[in-house]
Predicted model as a PDB file, atoms N, CA, C, CB and O in Angstrom, pLDDT in the B-factor column:
MODEL        1                                                                  
ATOM      1  N   MET A   1       0.839  -1.185   0.000  1.00 45.00           N  
ATOM      2  CA  MET A   1       0.000   0.000   0.000  1.00 45.00           C  
ATOM      3  C   MET A   1       0.883   1.247   0.000  1.00 45.00           C  
ATOM      4  CB  MET A   1      -0.954  -0.001   1.219  1.00 45.00           C  
ATOM      5  O   MET A   1       1.874   1.321   0.726  1.00 45.00           O  
ATOM      6  N   SER A   2       0.513   2.205  -0.809  1.00 48.00           N  
ATOM      7  CA  SER A   2       1.305   3.416  -0.955  1.00 48.00           C  
ATOM      8  C   SER A   2       0.940   4.436   0.123  1.00 48.00           C  
ATOM      9  CB  SER A   2       1.104   4.019  -2.348  1.00 48.00           C  
ATOM     10  O   SER A   2      -0.217   4.534   0.532  1.00 48.00           O  
ATOM     11  N   ASP A   3       1.940   5.193   0.579  1.00 54.00           N  
ATOM     12  CA  ASP A   3       1.715   6.263   1.537  1.00 54.00           C  
ATOM     13  C   ASP A   3       1.588   7.620   0.844  1.00 54.00           C  
ATOM     14  CB  ASP A   3       2.845   6.300   2.554  1.00 54.00           C  
ATOM     15  O   ASP A   3       1.560   8.656   1.509  1.00 54.00           O  
ATOM     16  N   ALA A   4       1.510   7.617  -0.489  1.00 56.00           N  
ATOM     17  CA  ALA A   4       1.388   8.864  -1.236  1.00 56.00           C  
ATOM     18  C   ALA A   4       0.057   9.528  -0.898  1.00 56.00           C  
ATOM     19  CB  ALA A   4       1.504   8.609  -2.764  1.00 56.00           C  
ATOM     20  O   ALA A   4      -0.944   8.841  -0.691  1.00 56.00           O  
ATOM     21  N   PRO A   5       0.038  10.854  -0.840  1.00 61.00           N  
ATOM     22  CA  PRO A   5      -1.209  11.546  -0.536  1.00 61.00           C  
ATOM     23  C   PRO A   5      -2.266  11.257  -1.598  1.00 61.00           C  
ATOM     24  CB  PRO A   5      -0.969  13.054  -0.425  1.00 61.00           C  
ATOM     25  O   PRO A   5      -1.958  11.166  -2.786  1.00 61.00           O  
ATOM     26  N   VAL A   6      -3.487  11.117  -1.165  1.00 74.00           N  
ATOM     27  CA  VAL A   6      -4.590  10.873  -2.078  1.00 74.00           C  
ATOM     28  C   VAL A   6      -5.144  12.226  -2.499  1.00 74.00           C  
ATOM     29  CB  VAL A   6      -5.698   9.978  -1.420  1.00 74.00           C  
ATOM     30  O   VAL A   6      -5.407  13.089  -1.661  1.00 74.00           O  
ATOM     31  N   SER A   7      -5.318  12.403  -3.788  1.00 92.00           N  
ATOM     32  CA  SER A   7      -5.837  13.681  -4.248  1.00 92.00           C  
ATOM     33  C   SER A   7      -7.355  13.685  -4.229  1.00 92.00           C  
ATOM     34  CB  SER A   7      -5.326  13.992  -5.649  1.00 92.00           C  
ATOM     35  O   SER A   7      -7.998  12.643  -4.361  1.00 92.00           O  
ATOM     36  N   LEU A   8      -7.903  14.854  -4.065  1.00 96.00           N  
ATOM     37  CA  LEU A   8      -9.345  15.031  -4.040  1.00 96.00           C  
ATOM     38  C   LEU A   8      -9.868  15.188  -5.457  1.00 96.00           C  
ATOM     39  CB  LEU A   8      -9.734  16.243  -3.182  1.00 96.00           C  
ATOM     40  O   LEU A   8      -9.299  15.927  -6.260  1.00 96.00           O  
ATOM     41  N   LYS A   9     -10.943  14.495  -5.754  1.00 96.00           N  
ATOM     42  CA  LYS A   9     -11.585  14.651  -7.054  1.00 96.00           C  
ATOM     43  C   LYS A   9     -12.302  15.998  -7.070  1.00 96.00           C  
ATOM     44  CB  LYS A   9     -12.581  13.475  -7.344  1.00 96.00           C  
ATOM     45  O   LYS A   9     -12.662  16.518  -6.013  1.00 96.00           O  
ATOM     46  N   PRO A  10     -12.513  16.568  -8.254  1.00 96.00           N  
ATOM     47  CA  PRO A  10     -13.257  17.827  -8.320  1.00 96.00           C  
ATOM     48  C   PRO A  10     -14.722  17.627  -7.923  1.00 96.00           C  
ATOM     49  CB  PRO A  10     -13.171  18.422  -9.733  1.00 96.00           C  
ATOM     50  O   PRO A  10     -15.208  16.498  -7.857  1.00 96.00           O  
ATOM     51  N   CYS A  11     -15.398  18.707  -7.668  1.00 95.00           N  
ATOM     52  CA  CYS A  11     -16.802  18.670  -7.284  1.00 95.00           C  
ATOM     53  C   CYS A  11     -17.633  18.039  -8.404  1.00 95.00           C  
ATOM     54  CB  CYS A  11     -17.314  20.092  -6.960  1.00 95.00           C  
ATOM     55  O   CYS A  11     -17.481  18.415  -9.567  1.00 95.00           O  
ATOM     56  N   PRO A  12     -18.501  17.095  -8.074  1.00 93.00           N  
ATOM     57  CA  PRO A  12     -19.305  16.447  -9.104  1.00 93.00           C  
ATOM     58  C   PRO A  12     -20.402  17.351  -9.674  1.00 93.00           C  
ATOM     59  CB  PRO A  12     -19.927  15.198  -8.543  1.00 93.00           C  
ATOM     60  O   PRO A  12     -20.916  17.084 -10.760  1.00 93.00           O  
ATOM     61  N   ARG A  13     -20.759  18.397  -8.967  1.00 92.00           N  
ATOM     62  CA  ARG A  13     -21.815  19.299  -9.443  1.00 92.00           C  
ATOM     63  C   ARG A  13     -21.294  20.416 -10.325  1.00 92.00           C  
ATOM     64  CB  ARG A  13     -22.542  19.896  -8.274  1.00 92.00           C  
ATOM     65  O   ARG A  13     -21.857  20.696 -11.384  1.00 92.00           O  
ATOM     66  N   CYS A  14     -20.209  21.059  -9.885  1.00 93.00           N  
ATOM     67  CA  CYS A  14     -19.754  22.239 -10.627  1.00 93.00           C  
ATOM     68  C   CYS A  14     -18.339  22.102 -11.190  1.00 93.00           C  
ATOM     69  CB  CYS A  14     -19.815  23.446  -9.735  1.00 93.00           C  
ATOM     70  O   CYS A  14     -17.911  22.945 -11.978  1.00 93.00           O  
ATOM     71  N   GLY A  15     -17.604  21.054 -10.799  1.00 94.00           N  
ATOM     72  CA  GLY A  15     -16.268  20.826 -11.351  1.00 94.00           C  
ATOM     73  C   GLY A  15     -15.143  21.607 -10.691  1.00 94.00           C  
ATOM     74  O   GLY A  15     -13.986  21.483 -11.093  1.00 94.00           O  
ATOM     75  N   GLN A  16     -15.466  22.407  -9.686  1.00 93.00           N  
ATOM     76  CA  GLN A  16     -14.438  23.187  -8.997  1.00 93.00           C  
ATOM     77  C   GLN A  16     -13.625  22.287  -8.056  1.00 93.00           C  
ATOM     78  CB  GLN A  16     -15.084  24.353  -8.205  1.00 93.00           C  
ATOM     79  O   GLN A  16     -14.071  21.192  -7.713  1.00 93.00           O  
ATOM     80  N   PRO A  17     -12.449  22.735  -7.641  1.00 94.00           N  
ATOM     81  CA  PRO A  17     -11.642  21.945  -6.706  1.00 94.00           C  
ATOM     82  C   PRO A  17     -12.359  21.764  -5.373  1.00 94.00           C  
ATOM     83  CB  PRO A  17     -10.281  22.613  -6.481  1.00 94.00           C  
ATOM     84  O   PRO A  17     -13.215  22.563  -4.994  1.00 94.00           O  
ATOM     85  N   ALA A  18     -11.993  20.705  -4.678  1.00 95.00           N  
ATOM     86  CA  ALA A  18     -12.538  20.420  -3.355  1.00 95.00           C  
ATOM     87  C   ALA A  18     -11.515  20.821  -2.302  1.00 95.00           C  
ATOM     88  CB  ALA A  18     -12.917  18.919  -3.215  1.00 95.00           C  
ATOM     89  O   ALA A  18     -10.334  20.988  -2.603  1.00 95.00           O  
ATOM     90  N   GLU A  19     -11.982  20.974  -1.056  1.00 94.00           N  
ATOM     91  CA  GLU A  19     -11.070  21.297   0.031  1.00 94.00           C  
ATOM     92  C   GLU A  19     -11.420  20.491   1.270  1.00 94.00           C  
ATOM     93  CB  GLU A  19     -11.105  22.796   0.340  1.00 94.00           C  
ATOM     94  O   GLU A  19     -12.591  20.250   1.566  1.00 94.00           O  
ATOM     95  N   LEU A  20     -10.386  20.083   1.985  1.00 95.00           N  
ATOM     96  CA  LEU A  20     -10.530  19.323   3.217  1.00 95.00           C  
ATOM     97  C   LEU A  20     -10.712  20.305   4.376  1.00 95.00           C  
ATOM     98  CB  LEU A  20      -9.296  18.394   3.453  1.00 95.00           C  
ATOM     99  O   LEU A  20      -9.950  21.262   4.511  1.00 95.00           O  
ATOM    100  N   ILE A  21     -11.719  20.062   5.203  1.00 95.00           N  
ATOM    101  CA  ILE A  21     -12.023  20.935   6.337  1.00 95.00           C  
ATOM    102  C   ILE A  21     -11.805  20.155   7.634  1.00 95.00           C  
ATOM    103  CB  ILE A  21     -13.490  21.479   6.253  1.00 95.00           C  
ATOM    104  O   ILE A  21     -12.204  18.996   7.748  1.00 95.00           O  
ATOM    105  N   LYS A  22     -11.164  20.808   8.612  1.00 95.00           N  
ATOM    106  CA  LYS A  22     -10.960  20.209   9.928  1.00 95.00           C  
ATOM    107  C   LYS A  22     -11.659  21.086  10.959  1.00 95.00           C  
ATOM    108  CB  LYS A  22      -9.434  20.053  10.258  1.00 95.00           C  
ATOM    109  O   LYS A  22     -11.464  22.302  10.993  1.00 95.00           O  
ATOM    110  N   ALA A  23     -12.477  20.452  11.801  1.00 93.00           N  
ATOM    111  CA  ALA A  23     -13.167  21.168  12.870  1.00 93.00           C  
ATOM    112  C   ALA A  23     -12.974  20.365  14.150  1.00 93.00           C  
ATOM    113  CB  ALA A  23     -14.698  21.373  12.543  1.00 93.00           C  
ATOM    114  O   ALA A  23     -13.474  19.246  14.264  1.00 93.00           O  
ATOM    115  N   GLY A  24     -12.272  20.913  15.084  1.00 87.00           N  
ATOM    116  CA  GLY A  24     -11.975  20.172  16.308  1.00 87.00           C  
ATOM    117  C   GLY A  24     -10.837  19.202  16.074  1.00 87.00           C  
ATOM    118  O   GLY A  24     -10.141  19.280  15.062  1.00 87.00           O  
ATOM    119  N   SER A  25     -10.651  18.295  17.004  1.00 86.00           N  
ATOM    120  CA  SER A  25      -9.511  17.385  16.911  1.00 86.00           C  
ATOM    121  C   SER A  25      -9.788  16.150  16.059  1.00 86.00           C  
ATOM    122  CB  SER A  25      -9.098  16.955  18.287  1.00 86.00           C  
ATOM    123  O   SER A  25      -8.858  15.559  15.511  1.00 86.00           O  
ATOM    124  N   ARG A  26     -11.064  15.749  15.939  1.00 89.00           N  
ATOM    125  CA  ARG A  26     -11.366  14.527  15.189  1.00 89.00           C  
ATOM    126  C   ARG A  26     -12.616  14.677  14.326  1.00 89.00           C  
ATOM    127  CB  ARG A  26     -11.542  13.357  16.146  1.00 89.00           C  
ATOM    128  O   ARG A  26     -13.458  13.779  14.291  1.00 89.00           O  
ATOM    129  N   ARG A  27     -12.735  15.780  13.649  1.00 95.00           N  
ATOM    130  CA  ARG A  27     -13.891  15.989  12.778  1.00 95.00           C  
ATOM    131  C   ARG A  27     -13.401  16.577  11.463  1.00 95.00           C  
ATOM    132  CB  ARG A  27     -14.952  16.923  13.450  1.00 95.00           C  
ATOM    133  O   ARG A  27     -12.887  17.695  11.422  1.00 95.00           O  
ATOM    134  N   PHE A  28     -13.565  15.818  10.400  1.00 97.00           N  
ATOM    135  CA  PHE A  28     -13.101  16.217   9.076  1.00 97.00           C  
ATOM    136  C   PHE A  28     -14.209  16.002   8.058  1.00 97.00           C  
ATOM    137  CB  PHE A  28     -11.837  15.430   8.675  1.00 97.00           C  
ATOM    138  O   PHE A  28     -15.053  15.122   8.225  1.00 97.00           O  
ATOM    139  N   TRP A  29     -14.203  16.800   7.014  1.00 96.00           N  
ATOM    140  CA  TRP A  29     -15.056  16.558   5.858  1.00 96.00           C  
ATOM    141  C   TRP A  29     -14.446  17.280   4.665  1.00 96.00           C  
ATOM    142  CB  TRP A  29     -16.525  17.035   6.118  1.00 96.00           C  
ATOM    143  O   TRP A  29     -13.538  18.097   4.811  1.00 96.00           O  
ATOM    144  N   VAL A  30     -14.963  16.961   3.485  1.00 96.00           N  
ATOM    145  CA  VAL A  30     -14.519  17.614   2.256  1.00 96.00           C  
ATOM    146  C   VAL A  30     -15.732  18.310   1.660  1.00 96.00           C  
ATOM    147  CB  VAL A  30     -13.883  16.586   1.239  1.00 96.00           C  
ATOM    148  O   VAL A  30     -16.846  17.787   1.682  1.00 96.00           O  
ATOM    149  N   GLN A  31     -15.491  19.495   1.129  1.00 94.00           N  
ATOM    150  CA  GLN A  31     -16.566  20.257   0.496  1.00 94.00           C  
ATOM    151  C   GLN A  31     -16.040  20.947  -0.751  1.00 94.00           C  
ATOM    152  CB  GLN A  31     -17.163  21.292   1.477  1.00 94.00           C  
ATOM    153  O   GLN A  31     -14.832  21.089  -0.942  1.00 94.00           O  
ATOM    154  N   CYS A  32     -16.966  21.371  -1.590  1.00 94.00           N  
ATOM    155  CA  CYS A  32     -16.602  22.140  -2.780  1.00 94.00           C  
ATOM    156  C   CYS A  32     -15.979  23.455  -2.346  1.00 94.00           C  
ATOM    157  CB  CYS A  32     -17.839  22.390  -3.691  1.00 94.00           C  
ATOM    158  O   CYS A  32     -16.431  24.062  -1.375  1.00 94.00           O  
ATOM    159  N   SER A  33     -14.955  23.899  -3.043  1.00 92.00           N  
ATOM    160  CA  SER A  33     -14.298  25.160  -2.682  1.00 92.00           C  
ATOM    161  C   SER A  33     -15.206  26.366  -2.919  1.00 92.00           C  
ATOM    162  CB  SER A  33     -13.005  25.324  -3.478  1.00 92.00           C  
ATOM    163  O   SER A  33     -14.937  27.443  -2.387  1.00 92.00           O  
ATOM    164  N   ARG A  34     -16.260  26.212  -3.695  1.00 91.00           N  
ATOM    165  CA  ARG A  34     -17.211  27.312  -3.912  1.00 91.00           C  
ATOM    166  C   ARG A  34     -18.239  27.397  -2.795  1.00 91.00           C  
ATOM    167  CB  ARG A  34     -17.923  27.142  -5.251  1.00 91.00           C  
ATOM    168  O   ARG A  34     -18.961  28.390  -2.703  1.00 91.00           O  
ATOM    169  N   TYR A  35     -18.322  26.394  -1.955  1.00 84.00           N  
ATOM    170  CA  TYR A  35     -19.336  26.365  -0.895  1.00 84.00           C  
ATOM    171  C   TYR A  35     -19.215  27.553   0.061  1.00 84.00           C  
ATOM    172  CB  TYR A  35     -19.227  25.065  -0.109  1.00 84.00           C  
ATOM    173  O   TYR A  35     -20.185  28.293   0.225  1.00 84.00           O  
ATOM    174  N   PRO A  36     -18.064  27.760   0.693  1.00 72.00           N  
ATOM    175  CA  PRO A  36     -17.995  28.862   1.655  1.00 72.00           C  
ATOM    176  C   PRO A  36     -17.702  30.222   1.025  1.00 72.00           C  
ATOM    177  CB  PRO A  36     -16.947  28.563   2.675  1.00 72.00           C  
ATOM    178  O   PRO A  36     -18.108  31.253   1.561  1.00 72.00           O  
ATOM    179  N   LYS A  37     -17.010  30.230  -0.091  1.00 69.00           N  
ATOM    180  CA  LYS A  37     -16.538  31.490  -0.657  1.00 69.00           C  
ATOM    181  C   LYS A  37     -17.604  32.221  -1.453  1.00 69.00           C  
ATOM    182  CB  LYS A  37     -15.350  31.241  -1.532  1.00 69.00           C  
ATOM    183  O   LYS A  37     -17.817  33.418  -1.266  1.00 69.00           O  
ATOM    184  N   GLN A  38     -18.274  31.498  -2.342  1.00 70.00           N  
ATOM    185  CA  GLN A  38     -19.254  32.144  -3.199  1.00 70.00           C  
ATOM    186  C   GLN A  38     -20.681  31.738  -2.863  1.00 70.00           C  
ATOM    187  CB  GLN A  38     -18.963  31.825  -4.636  1.00 70.00           C  
ATOM    188  O   GLN A  38     -21.634  32.378  -3.308  1.00 70.00           O  
ATOM    189  N   GLY A  39     -20.830  30.668  -2.074  1.00 72.00           N  
ATOM    190  CA  GLY A  39     -22.155  30.231  -1.697  1.00 72.00           C  
ATOM    191  C   GLY A  39     -22.980  29.708  -2.857  1.00 72.00           C  
ATOM    192  O   GLY A  39     -24.207  29.650  -2.772  1.00 72.00           O  
ATOM    193  N   THR A  40     -22.317  29.326  -3.939  1.00 85.00           N  
ATOM    194  CA  THR A  40     -23.044  28.902  -5.126  1.00 85.00           C  
ATOM    195  C   THR A  40     -23.067  27.398  -5.318  1.00 85.00           C  
ATOM    196  CB  THR A  40     -22.451  29.539  -6.328  1.00 85.00           C  
ATOM    197  O   THR A  40     -23.720  26.919  -6.244  1.00 85.00           O  
ATOM    198  N   CYS A  41     -22.390  26.645  -4.492  1.00 90.00           N  
ATOM    199  CA  CYS A  41     -22.395  25.199  -4.587  1.00 90.00           C  
ATOM    200  C   CYS A  41     -22.478  24.639  -3.167  1.00 90.00           C  
ATOM    201  CB  CYS A  41     -21.126  24.673  -5.341  1.00 90.00           C  
ATOM    202  O   CYS A  41     -21.731  25.058  -2.284  1.00 90.00           O  
ATOM    203  N   SER A  42     -23.369  23.711  -2.960  1.00 90.00           N  
ATOM    204  CA  SER A  42     -23.592  23.200  -1.603  1.00 90.00           C  
ATOM    205  C   SER A  42     -23.137  21.755  -1.429  1.00 90.00           C  
ATOM    206  CB  SER A  42     -25.054  23.308  -1.250  1.00 90.00           C  
ATOM    207  O   SER A  42     -23.654  21.043  -0.568  1.00 90.00           O  
ATOM    208  N   THR A  43     -22.178  21.320  -2.236  1.00 93.00           N  
ATOM    209  CA  THR A  43     -21.741  19.936  -2.177  1.00 93.00           C  
ATOM    210  C   THR A  43     -20.810  19.692  -0.996  1.00 93.00           C  
ATOM    211  CB  THR A  43     -21.051  19.551  -3.471  1.00 93.00           C  
ATOM    212  O   THR A  43     -19.765  20.329  -0.864  1.00 93.00           O  
ATOM    213  N   LEU A  44     -21.215  18.753  -0.138  1.00 92.00           N  
ATOM    214  CA  LEU A  44     -20.444  18.339   1.032  1.00 92.00           C  
ATOM    215  C   LEU A  44     -20.406  16.819   1.065  1.00 92.00           C  
ATOM    216  CB  LEU A  44     -21.057  18.915   2.353  1.00 92.00           C  
ATOM    217  O   LEU A  44     -21.322  16.156   0.579  1.00 92.00           O  
ATOM    218  N   ALA A  45     -19.350  16.273   1.636  1.00 95.00           N  
ATOM    219  CA  ALA A  45     -19.275  14.825   1.861  1.00 95.00           C  
ATOM    220  C   ALA A  45     -19.525  14.550   3.339  1.00 95.00           C  
ATOM    221  CB  ALA A  45     -17.886  14.249   1.413  1.00 95.00           C  
ATOM    222  O   ALA A  45     -19.501  15.462   4.166  1.00 95.00           O  
ATOM    223  N   ALA A  46     -19.762  13.303   3.653  1.00 95.00           N  
ATOM    224  CA  ALA A  46     -20.019  12.902   5.039  1.00 95.00           C  
ATOM    225  C   ALA A  46     -18.821  13.201   5.931  1.00 95.00           C  
ATOM    226  CB  ALA A  46     -20.362  11.412   5.108  1.00 95.00           C  
ATOM    227  O   ALA A  46     -17.676  13.134   5.484  1.00 95.00           O  
ATOM    228  N   GLN A  47     -19.085  13.528   7.186  1.00 96.00           N  
ATOM    229  CA  GLN A  47     -18.027  13.775   8.151  1.00 96.00           C  
ATOM    230  C   GLN A  47     -17.329  12.473   8.510  1.00 96.00           C  
ATOM    231  CB  GLN A  47     -18.587  14.448   9.410  1.00 96.00           C  
ATOM    232  O   GLN A  47     -17.890  11.386   8.374  1.00 96.00           O  
ATOM    233  N   ALA A  48     -16.082  12.610   8.976  1.00 97.00           N  
ATOM    234  CA  ALA A  48     -15.280  11.442   9.337  1.00 97.00           C  
ATOM    235  C   ALA A  48     -14.401  11.782  10.527  1.00 97.00           C  
ATOM    236  CB  ALA A  48     -14.418  10.966   8.141  1.00 97.00           C  
ATOM    237  O   ALA A  48     -14.270  12.944  10.912  1.00 97.00           O  
ATOM    238  N   ASP A  49     -13.792  10.732  11.112  1.00 96.00           N  
ATOM    239  CA  ASP A  49     -12.908  10.903  12.268  1.00 96.00           C  
ATOM    240  C   ASP A  49     -11.461  11.191  11.884  1.00 96.00           C  
ATOM    241  CB  ASP A  49     -12.957   9.672  13.129  1.00 96.00           C  
ATOM    242  O   ASP A  49     -10.653  11.551  12.740  1.00 96.00           O  
ATOM    243  N   ASN A  50     -11.126  11.034  10.598  1.00 96.00           N  
ATOM    244  CA  ASN A  50      -9.751  11.294  10.165  1.00 96.00           C  
ATOM    245  C   ASN A  50      -9.740  11.761   8.708  1.00 96.00           C  
ATOM    246  CB  ASN A  50      -8.873  10.024  10.334  1.00 96.00           C  
ATOM    247  O   ASN A  50     -10.733  11.630   7.992  1.00 96.00           O  
ATOM    248  N   LYS A  51      -8.610  12.303   8.290  1.00 94.00           N  
ATOM    249  CA  LYS A  51      -8.479  12.853   6.939  1.00 94.00           C  
ATOM    250  C   LYS A  51      -8.684  11.799   5.862  1.00 94.00           C  
ATOM    251  CB  LYS A  51      -7.118  13.491   6.769  1.00 94.00           C  
ATOM    252  O   LYS A  51      -9.384  12.029   4.876  1.00 94.00           O  
ATOM    253  N   LYS A  52      -8.070  10.650   6.064  1.00 95.00           N  
ATOM    254  CA  LYS A  52      -8.137   9.589   5.052  1.00 95.00           C  
ATOM    255  C   LYS A  52      -9.586   9.170   4.787  1.00 95.00           C  
ATOM    256  CB  LYS A  52      -7.307   8.369   5.499  1.00 95.00           C  
ATOM    257  O   LYS A  52      -9.992   9.016   3.636  1.00 95.00           O  
ATOM    258  N   GLU A  53     -10.349   8.990   5.843  1.00 96.00           N  
ATOM    259  CA  GLU A  53     -11.753   8.595   5.696  1.00 96.00           C  
ATOM    260  C   GLU A  53     -12.576   9.708   5.041  1.00 96.00           C  
ATOM    261  CB  GLU A  53     -12.353   8.235   7.067  1.00 96.00           C  
ATOM    262  O   GLU A  53     -13.440   9.428   4.210  1.00 96.00           O  
ATOM    263  N   ALA A  54     -12.316  10.962   5.406  1.00 96.00           N  
ATOM    264  CA  ALA A  54     -13.028  12.092   4.816  1.00 96.00           C  
ATOM    265  C   ALA A  54     -12.765  12.173   3.316  1.00 96.00           C  
ATOM    266  CB  ALA A  54     -12.616  13.403   5.499  1.00 96.00           C  
ATOM    267  O   ALA A  54     -13.684  12.413   2.534  1.00 96.00           O  
ATOM    268  N   ILE A  55     -11.512  11.972   2.915  1.00 96.00           N  
ATOM    269  CA  ILE A  55     -11.158  11.994   1.493  1.00 96.00           C  
ATOM    270  C   ILE A  55     -11.830  10.834   0.769  1.00 96.00           C  
ATOM    271  CB  ILE A  55      -9.624  11.926   1.307  1.00 96.00           C  
ATOM    272  O   ILE A  55     -12.336  11.002  -0.341  1.00 96.00           O  
ATOM    273  N   HIS A  56     -11.837   9.662   1.393  1.00 96.00           N  
ATOM    274  CA  HIS A  56     -12.505   8.504   0.811  1.00 96.00           C  
ATOM    275  C   HIS A  56     -14.011   8.801   0.616  1.00 96.00           C  
ATOM    276  CB  HIS A  56     -12.304   7.251   1.718  1.00 96.00           C  
ATOM    277  O   HIS A  56     -14.572   8.493  -0.436  1.00 96.00           O  
ATOM    278  N   ASN A  57     -14.651   9.394   1.624  1.00 96.00           N  
ATOM    279  CA  ASN A  57     -16.065   9.728   1.537  1.00 96.00           C  
ATOM    280  C   ASN A  57     -16.337  10.645   0.338  1.00 96.00           C  
ATOM    281  CB  ASN A  57     -16.534  10.397   2.840  1.00 96.00           C  
ATOM    282  O   ASN A  57     -17.324  10.463  -0.375  1.00 96.00           O  
ATOM    283  N   TRP A  58     -15.475  11.607   0.126  1.00 97.00           N  
ATOM    284  CA  TRP A  58     -15.645  12.551  -0.987  1.00 97.00           C  
ATOM    285  C   TRP A  58     -15.407  11.864  -2.324  1.00 97.00           C  
ATOM    286  CB  TRP A  58     -14.690  13.745  -0.833  1.00 97.00           C  
ATOM    287  O   TRP A  58     -16.224  11.987  -3.237  1.00 97.00           O  
ATOM    288  N   ASN A  59     -14.322  11.157  -2.448  1.00 96.00           N  
ATOM    289  CA  ASN A  59     -13.933  10.571  -3.736  1.00 96.00           C  
ATOM    290  C   ASN A  59     -14.829   9.428  -4.181  1.00 96.00           C  
ATOM    291  CB  ASN A  59     -12.521  10.082  -3.663  1.00 96.00           C  
ATOM    292  O   ASN A  59     -14.833   9.087  -5.364  1.00 96.00           O  
ATOM    293  N   THR A  60     -15.592   8.822  -3.272  1.00 93.00           N  
ATOM    294  CA  THR A  60     -16.417   7.672  -3.638  1.00 93.00           C  
ATOM    295  C   THR A  60     -17.913   7.954  -3.541  1.00 93.00           C  
ATOM    296  CB  THR A  60     -16.073   6.502  -2.760  1.00 93.00           C  
ATOM    297  O   THR A  60     -18.716   7.034  -3.695  1.00 93.00           O  
ATOM    298  N   ARG A  61     -18.299   9.178  -3.295  1.00 80.00           N  
ATOM    299  CA  ARG A  61     -19.734   9.485  -3.208  1.00 80.00           C  
ATOM    300  C   ARG A  61     -20.374   9.431  -4.575  1.00 80.00           C  
ATOM    301  CB  ARG A  61     -19.961  10.865  -2.580  1.00 80.00           C  
ATOM    302  O   ARG A  61     -19.687   9.476  -5.595  1.00 80.00           O  
ATOM    303  N   MET A  62     -21.685   9.334  -4.592  1.00 63.00           N  
ATOM    304  CA  MET A  62     -22.409   9.279  -5.874  1.00 63.00           C  
ATOM    305  C   MET A  62     -23.091  10.590  -6.153  1.00 63.00           C  
ATOM    306  CB  MET A  62     -23.439   8.148  -5.876  1.00 63.00           C  
ATOM    307  O   MET A  62     -23.748  10.737  -7.183  1.00 63.00           O  
TER     308      MET A  62                                                      
ENDMDL                                                                          
END                                                                             
């Protein structure tokens, strides 16, 4: 298994880059980069206890 960083797929709705968000010590999620800045895309992935799981949630959502 590789330890290389996993890249985030672009937003499935608008195609913009995604960003990893950390809140507290064990709360992570990934959201569209347009979500907080422009308020024009509301795509979020499920919350997770670690970065790896949060990235997995984003990259494998439907």
